[in-house]
VOKOLDREN-734573 format. One record per residue: residue number from 1; residue in three letters; x, y, z of N, C-alpha, C in turn. Coordinates in Angstrom, 3 decimals, decimal comma. Example, Ala and Ser with C-alpha at 12.3 -4.5 7.8 and 13.67 -1.06 7.14 Angstrom:
residues 2
n;res;n_px;n_py;n_pz;ca_px;ca_py;ca_pz;c_px;c_py;c_pz
1;ALA;13,190;-5,690;7,800;12,300;-4,500;7,800;13,200;-3,300;7,800
2;SER;12,850;-2,250;7,080;13,670;-1,060;7,140;12,900;0,030;7,870
END
This chain:
residues 77
n;res;n_px;n_py;n_pz;ca_px;ca_py;ca_pz;c_px;c_py;c_pz
1;MET;131,229;123,305;137,493;130,339;123,361;136,347;130,633;122,180;135,428
2;LYS;129,559;121,730;134,799;129,672;120,647;133,834;128,945;121,028;132,557
3;LYS;129,339;120,381;131,483;128,716;120,613;130,184;128,028;119,327;129,748
4;ALA;126,745;119,441;129,406;125,982;118,277;128,979;125,584;118,403;127,515
5;THR;125,636;117,273;126,823;125,074;117,160;125,487;124,051;116,043;125,561
6;ILE;122,809;116,374;125,238;121,710;115,428;125,351;121,134;115,183;123,968
7;GLN;121,211;113,932;123,519;120,651;113,552;122,219;119,210;113,101;122,429
8;LEU;118,289;113,760;121,753;116,879;113,400;121,853;116,492;112,481;120,715
9;GLU;115,415;111,746;120,914;114,920;110,847;119,868;114,605;111,652;118,614
10;THR;113,800;112,703;118,760;113,500;113,559;117,606;112,814;114,829;118,077
11;LEU;113,049;115,883;117,348;112,302;117,129;117,525;111,533;117,341;116,234
12;THR;110,237;117,496;116,335;109,414;117,549;115,128;109,064;118,951;114,664
13;CYS;109,286;119,948;115,524;108,926;121,310;115,113;109,697;122,334;115,940
14;PRO;109,808;123,553;115,427;110,519;124,601;116,171;109,880;124,915;117,527
15;SER;108,582;124,743;117,659;107,959;125,018;118,961;108,425;124,013;120,015
16;CYS;108,846;122,823;119,585;109,416;121,832;120,507;110,666;122,407;121,169
17;MET;111,483;123,101;120,378;112,696;123,712;120,902;112,355;124,711;122,004
18;LEU;111,349;125,526;121,760;110,968;126,545;122,737;110,441;125,927;124,025
19;LYS;109,695;124,841;123,910;109,186;124,155;125,102;110,336;123,608;125,943
20;ILE;111,297;122,977;125,278;112,443;122,397;125,978;113,291;123,494;126,614
21;GLU;113,554;124,561;125,860;114,314;125,681;126,408;113,646;126,224;127,661
22;GLY;112,345;126,420;127,596;111,613;126,955;128,735;111,706;126,075;129,962
23;ALA;111,584;124,757;129,762;111,633;123,826;130,885;113,023;123,751;131,503
24;VAL;114,048;123,687;130,681;115,419;123,560;131,193;115,857;124,851;131,887
25;LYS;115,440;126,002;131,354;115,823;127,283;131,946;115,285;127,465;133,360
26;THR;114,213;126,775;133,713;113,624;126,938;135,043;114,416;126,206;136,128
27;LEU;115,307;125,314;135,731;116,062;124,536;136,707;117,162;125,369;137,350
28;ASP;117,253;125,286;138,664;118,282;125,985;139,412;119,649;125,421;139,037
29;GLY;120,598;126,293;138,752;121,951;125,849;138,429;122,241;125,749;136,950
30;VAL;121,224;125,934;136,107;121,430;125,866;134,658;121,957;127,215;134,173
31;ASP;123,021;127,191;133,378;123,568;128,398;132,766;122,723;128,719;131,536
32;LYS;121,788;129,635;131,702;120,828;129,954;130,653;121,489;130,470;129,372
33;GLU;122,619;131,153;129,527;123,329;131,695;128,366;123,937;130,586;127,495
34;SER;124,261;129,459;128,108;124,899;128,361;127,354;123,877;127,430;126,700
35;LEU;122,619;127,541;127,100;121,596;126,611;126,616;121,386;126,737;125,114
36;ASN;121,488;125,604;124,425;121,293;125,573;122,976;120,508;124,317;122,637
37;VAL;119,319;124,497;122,075;118,495;123,383;121,619;118,476;123,446;120,102
38;SER;118,945;122,392;119,446;119,038;122,378;117,988;117,949;121,497;117,384
39;PHE;117,107;122,126;116,594;116,047;121,412;115,878;116,654;120,462;114,841
40;ASN;117,695;120,904;114,153;118,299;120,105;113,079;118,979;118,833;113,566
41;THR;119,617;118,901;114,746;120,359;117,735;115,244;119,650;117,010;116,383
42;SER;118,545;117,583;116,872;117,805;117,030;118,022;118,707;116,907;119,246
43;LYS;119,566;117,926;119,451;120,476;117,924;120,594;120,228;119,135;121,485
44;VAL;120,422;118,907;122,773;120,385;119,969;123,769;121,788;120,062;124,355
45;LYS;122,360;121,258;124,339;123,670;121,479;124,953;123,499;122,542;126,022
46;VAL;124,034;122,257;127,206;123,881;123,193;128,310;124,971;122,989;129,355
47;ASN;125,396;124,085;129,955;126,304;124,024;131,099;125,459;124,142;132,360
48;PHE;125,866;123,424;133,401;125,102;123,473;134,646;126,002;123,266;135,848
49;ASP;125,560;123,811;136,971;126,254;123,671;138,245;125,778;122,370;138,876
50;ASP;126,654;121,386;138,928;126,266;120,057;139,416;126,065;120,011;140,927
51;GLU;126,293;121,124;141,616;125,965;121,186;143,034;124,522;121,643;143,242
52;LYS;123,904;122,173;142,184;122,528;122,662;142,276;121,532;121,806;141,493
53;THR;121,992;121,172;140,439;121,117;120,320;139,628;121,945;119,188;139,032
54;SER;121,282;118,207;138,475;121,985;117,054;137,903;121,516;116,807;136,472
55;ILE;122,247;115,968;135,790;121,845;115,600;134,430;120,488;114,903;134,467
56;LYS;120,224;114,142;135,518;118,928;113,460;135,650;117,795;114,477;135,780
57;ASP;118,048;115,574;136,512;117,035;116,626;136,638;116,716;117,233;135,272
58;ILE;117,754;117,470;134,486;117,568;118,048;133,148;116,826;117,060;132,256
59;GLU;117,247;115,804;132,283;116,572;114,769;131,480;115,106;114,622;131,892
60;ASN;114,842;114,667;133,185;113,459;114,540;133,666;112,593;115,707;133,215
61;ALA;113,155;116,917;133,223;112,407;118,090;132,774;112,026;117,946;131,301
62;ILE;112,934;117,406;130,508;112,665;117,179;129,084;111,661;116,039;128,918
63;GLY;111,846;114,972;129,681;110,953;113,809;129,605;109,523;114,132;129,979
64;LYS;109,330;115,036;130,949;107,978;115,425;131,357;107,214;116,113;130,237
65;LEU;107,945;116,640;129,265;107,316;117,275;128,114;106,953;116,268;127,031
66;GLY;107,401;115,024;127,211;107,077;113,972;126,249;108,174;113,661;125,247
67;TYR;109,369;114,194;125,478;110,484;113,935;124,565;111,386;112,868;125,161
68;GLU;111,835;111,957;124,307;112,657;110,841;124,776;114,136;111,153;124,620
69;VAL;114,877;110,978;125,709;116,314;111,163;125,705;116,963;109,856;125,257
70;LYS;117,749;109,918;124,170;118,443;108,721;123,694;119,765;108,521;124,429
71;LYS;120,514;109,611;124,614;121,849;109,498;125,186;122,279;110,854;125,734
72;SER;122,973;110,828;126,843;123,534;112,051;127,415;125,001;111,856;127,715
73;THR;125,774;112,898;127,482;127,173;112,896;127,864;127,427;114,141;128,712
74;VAL;128,238;113,975;129,736;128,557;115,083;130,639;130,067;115,155;130,789
75;LYS;130,588;116,391;130,670;132,016;116,629;130,826;132,230;117,755;131,814
76;ALA;133,284;117,688;132,571;133,640;118,770;133,490;134,198;119,934;132,686
77;LEU;133,903;121,140;133,128;134,451;122,332;132,465;135,712;122,788;133,140
END
């Protein structure tokens, strides 16, 4: 398992958080309980099984919604 922190360019409304949560939760290997999307900091924090999904998969799911990823960091748990 790995822990990702993804800094987004900006989140403009609370419904943006719900869209991102919904998209990331659909990915195989994502720990849904750890998923946290913060409107105030424009950050997504999530744990994921790197044998089932990758940080690129998570970034792509967010990008398909029209949100720009500024920076991602991944750490082993």
